[in-house]
N, C-alpha and C positions, 0 to 999 in steps of 0.2 A: 627647714625640714629635718635636718639631722638632730636638732634639739628636741623636736617633737618625738622622733623615734627613740631617742635616748631616754626621755621621760617615760614613754610608753613601755619600753623594755624594763626599766627600773620598777615601774608600777607592777608589772607582771611578776618580776623577781621578788618583790616584797610579798605579794599575795601567795604565790606558789611556794609551798614548803614541802616538808617531808611527807605529810599525809596525801597531798595532791599528787606529787610526782611518783609516789608509790602506787597510786590508784585506789588506796583505801577510802579516801574521802569521797571520791566520785562513785565508788561502789555503794557506799552507805547512803549518800545524799541523793543520788540520781538513779543509778542502774537498778537499785533494789525496788524501784517502782515500775520497772519494765518500760513499756512504751510511754507511759506518763513521765518517766524520767527525762525523755527527750523534750517534752513540754516544759518541764522544770528547768532544763538547761537554757531554753529560749528566754524564760522569765528572768533567770539569773543573769544572762548576758545583757538584757536591757537595764537591769538595776545596776550592774557593775559599770556599764558605760556612763550612766548619769552620775552615779556617786563618785566614780573616779574623776570625772570632769569637774565636779563641784569641789572636791578636795584639793586638787592641784591648782585650780583657779583661785580658791580662797587663800591658799598659801602664797601664791604669787602676788595677789592684790595687797596682802598685808605685809609681804616680805618678812614673814615670820621665821624665827629660828627655833621655835618650840610650839607644840600644839596648843598650849595652855590659853594664850590670848585669843586665838581664833575660836576655840571651843566655847569660851565664855561669851563671845560676841554673838555667835549663832544660837546659843542655847539659853542665854540669860543667866542671871546670878544663881538661881536655885537649881535649875535643871543642869546648869553648867558644872556644878559640883559633882552631880551624879555621873555625867558623861566623862568628866575628867578622871574621876575615880575608876570608871569602867576601863578607860584607855590605859591608865597606869597599871591596873591589875592585868589587863590583856598583854601589855608589852612584856612584863616580867614573866607571866605565866607561859606565854608562847615561846619566849626566849629559852626558858628552862626545858620545854618540850623539844626544842631544836637540839639542845645539847644532848638530851637523851636519845633523840632520833639519830644523831651522828654516830653514837656508839652502837645502836642497833643495826644500822646500815652496814658498817664495816664488819660487824660480827656475823651477820647473815651471809654476806657475799664472800668475805675473805677469812672468816673464822678467827678474827682477832678479838681479844678480850674487849667487851663493851667500853671499859674505862679508857682504852687507847683512843678510840674515836672521839669520846667526849672530851678528853684532855686536849687532843689536837684541835678540835673545834673551839674550845675555850681559848686556846692560845691564838688562833687565827682571828677570832672576833676581838680579843683584847688588843691585838696589833691594829686592827681596822678602826677601832674607836678613837685612835689617836690621829686619824686622818681628817681632812676637812670634808664637808658634806658633799661637795662636787665629786671628789674622788670616791667617796662611798657610793654615790649614785652610779658612777661609772663602773665600779667593781660589780655592783649588783646587776646592772643592766647587761654587762658583758657575758654573763652566764646564761641569760634567758634564751638566746638563739639556739644553743645546743639542745635545750630541753624541747623547744618547739619542733626542731628537726627530728629529734628522737620520737616524739609523740606522733608526728605525721607518718613516719616510717612504721611505727607500731600499728597505727590505725589501718594503713594500706595493707600491711601483711595480714592483720586479723580479719579484715573483710574479704581478702582474697582466699584465705584458707578455711573460712567458716564452712562447716558441713551441714548446718541446720539453719532454717529460716528464723528470723526474729520472732515470728509468731510461735514457733516451737520453743524458742529459748525464753520467751517472756515468763512462763510459769516458774522456770528455774530462777530467773532473776528476782521475781517477786517473793520467792521463798527465802531470800537472804534477809536476815534480821536487820532492822533499822530502828533507831530510837525515835525517829520522827514519824508522826501519825499520818501525814498526808503529803502528797507530792508538792503542793503549793507552799505549805508550811516549811517543808524541807528546803525548797529553793530560797525562800525568804530568810530562813535561819542560816543557811550557808553563806548568803551574801552578807547578812548582818555580822556573822562571825568574822568573815574575812575583812570587812570594812573596819571593824573594831581592831583587827590585827594591823591593817595597813594605814589607818587614818593618820596616826602621828607622823610616821615617816613620809607619807604622801604630802602632808602639809609642809613639812620641813623641806622636802624635795621641791615642791612648788615655790616655796620661799626663796630658793636658790636661783629661780628663773625670773628675771625682771620683766619679761614680756608675758602679761597675763593671758594673751591669746594663745601663745605657744604652749603655756602650761595647761590651758584648758583643753586644747586639741590633744596634747600628750596624754592627759588623764583619760579622755574619751577613747582614744585609740588603745590605750592600755586596758581599759575596762572591756572593750570589745574583744581584745586579744585574750583576756582571761576567759571570757565566755566561749570563744572559739575553741580554746584548749579544753574546756570542760566538755564541749560537744564531741570533740575528737576522742578524748579519753573514754567518754561514756560509750560511744559506738564501738571502740576497740574492746572494751571490757564486756559489753553486751554481746558482741559477736562471739566471744569465747567464754561466756559465763559458765557453760557446762564444764569447763576445764579449770577455771580460776576461782570459782565461788568460795572455796574453802581456804584460800590462801590470804595471809595478812598483807602481802605485797603483790596484788594481782598483775600490775603492769610488768613487774620484774619477772613474774612467772611466764607471761607471754613471751618476753624477750628470751628467757631461758629456753623456751621451746624452739626459738630460731637458732640460738647459739649461746652456750655458756659464757663464751668470751664477750659476746655483746652484752650479756647480763652484767658482767663485771664492769664493762665500760659504762653502762647505764647507772650502775651503783655509784660510780664516780661523779656522773652528772647529778644524780640525786644528792650526793654529798655536797656538791656545789650549790644546789638550790637550798639545802638546809642552811648552808653558810649565809646565803644571801638573805634569807628570812631572819635567821638568828642575829646577824649583824645589824639589820635594820631595826629589829626589836630593841636590842640593848642600846643602840645609838640613840634612838628616840627616847628611850627610858631615861638615859643619863641626861640628854638635852632638856628634858622636862624640869630637871632640878639644878643643872649646872651649866655654866658657860663652857661650851666645848673647846677643846685644845688648850686647856689650862691645867696646871698641876693639880688643882682641886678636882677637876673633872677626871683626870687620869687616875687619881686615887679612888674616887668614887666608882669608876668603871671597874677597877680591879676588885674592890670589895663586892660589888654587885655580881661580878662573874664568879667569884669564889662561892658566894651564897647560892647562885644558880647552879653551879657545878655540883655542889653537895645535894641540892634538891633534886637534881636530875636522876639520882640513884633510885627514885621511886619507880622508875621504869617507863619506857616510851608508851606502851599500850595503855597502861593505867593512867598516865598523865593525859593522853589524848581523850580517853573516855571521860575523865573528870572535867577538863578545861573546855573542850570544844563546844559541846552543847550548851554549857553554862554561859560561855562568852557569847554564843549565838543569840541567846535570849536577852542578855544584858545589853548587847550591841544594838538592840532595837531602839534604845534611847538615842544613840548617835545617828542611826539611819533616819529616825523621825526628825531630828534636828536638822540634818542635811537636806531632807526633802522640803522642810518648812523654811529653810534659810533664805531662799530668794524673796519670799514674801516678807519675812521679818526684816531683811536688809532694805527692801524697797520702802517699807514703812519708816525705817530708822533714818533714811535719807542718804545722801551721797557721802557723808562723813563717816559712815559706819565701817567702811573698809579701807580707811587710809593706812598707809604704811606706819608701822609702830616699832618701838624698841620693846622687846619682850621682857617681862619681869620673870625671873626664874622662881 
């Protein structure tokens, strides 16, 4: 049971990053559709549960150390090239966004120069990349309970102090600009984006668990956990939308209304979630090309992080606006492959998912 919880917590930690923990993603993808945002959250929960289960199960069945081999098995030779490319692009792109987000978080809450947060995050991730995958999973999963507790408290507080009904707040929520045209498209795009973000590390994480049943239940529980957190965050923001609609970090604004000191504590939790996502992105990116815990992998890690650090100066908001919707649409290739995977593997026979030695 402990291993299931550990995998579930790590899966949540991989998926939840700067945008989610700040509330901006939930505001854009869910709350901006008012009452229909709640329906979108239900759809997202079901998709996260199934896709999380498939990713960790596939990783465990193949005992993979990199996403490459599994992607080609479930996608085929030609579609596999596209899916592999999407994942590689996503890993590096979101990793860069996390470095920028670290700088923005410390700047907003503690008035530190953005470079300080980005440098600190880069050094933390660099040290983490030299650990084995089990320790990385443990580090990522250990941060998750703090965010879950924080979100529960925020939601309870927000619902308790709300002064207007959801019916009155719905027009305000629907006036928030969103780049997504429809609530269902928004839900699918959000899941697609996050699965593209979390697929590589989820496969590697599943590969570290020899029992496929444990890996499968861990992924399922993690997917449900992500969905529940979406719903909690959505209700919290929806209930206070008349207060937080114009703020880039709506959840932090809600906490600031409770206590500025709590807002600073939440900023540290947010920084930890940025670390968990950033570490998993760069770890999986390097693992795609190198055998981890080797001198070559360490050199490649440092070069990758230096390039990512320089790219992060484009700015957190600008990077999110560019990468997230694009990755969401590109990630549909991967989502389609995962949904079709059981049928494809059944046709291929029992040998389709035997453990393998990954080629880098």
